[in-house]
N, C-alpha and C positions, 0 to 999 in steps of 0.2 A: 482472539488469540486465547487461549486457555492456559493455566498451569496445572500440569498433570502429576505432579509429586502426591503421593497417597497422605503422605504427613503434612501437606499443606495447612499452614495456620493462617496468614494473611496476604493481601497484595494491595499494592497502591500503584496505580500506573497513571501518568499524566503526559501530555503530549511533550514535555521536555525529556521524557524519558525515551522517546521513539525518536530515531535518527532517520531521516529521508535519505536512501541511498539512491543517488541518480547519475546517468550517463548523459552526456551531450547537453542539451538546454532544457532537459525536462526538469519541473519543478512543480510543487504543490504545497497545500496546507494540510497538516495533521491535526486532527482531532481524536479524542479519545472518551468512550464512555463504558460505562459497566462498574462492576464490583466484584470483590471476592476473587473467585478463580477465573470468571469469565468476562473479557473484555472485548469490545471493538474498536478497533483503530480504523480510521476513515482518512483517506487521501481526497481533497476536495481542490476546487480552484486548479486545476490541472493544465499547465501550459508547457509551450515547448515540444521538442523532439528529442527522443532518447529511450531511456530504460529508468523504471522507478520500481523501487522494493523498499522495505524498512529493515531496521534492527532495533533491538529493545535492549537498553541498559542494564546493567546488573544491579542488584539489590531493590527490585522493584516488587519482591515477594519474600515472605521468609516461611520457613517450615516448624514443625513443633521441637525441633532441636537447635533453634535459632541459626540455622544455615540460611544465608542469603542467596536468593537466585542469581545464577550466572547470566551474563549476557547472553542474548540470543540473536540469531541471524547470520547473514541476510535471509529475508524471505524470499520466496517465489517472486520474480519480478514479472512485470508487464511492459509491453512496448507502447510508447506515447507518440503518436502521430496527429498533430493538429492541422494537417493538409486539408482545406476545405474541398469537397468534391466538386468536379467540373462536370459541365455538360456540353456538348458539342452538337449542333444541329447542322444537318448538311443535306444535299440533295439525296433523292431516293436513290438505292445502289443498284436497281433494275429498272429499265423503260417499261412503263406499262402500255399497253397498245388494246384498244377495243375494236 
């Protein structure tokens, strides 16, 4: 994510500033890397079934007029489906003759 205020001064973002928005049993671990106006939020160790997205807490950036960033989100979400694929082997569908 990035802060797009043209008067951006500083930003601090940690995993505790990022809320995991989920439905069903979907869950994951949040990690954050980056600095300044550009940050990468990663959801790893994803388990369960449902929908995941994120929201960002307010106060994670400040502009040159000392205004704090508002909360943001929810983000675009994605579907979590941890159903293992299955394979079925059966007899041929047609009879072969020679």
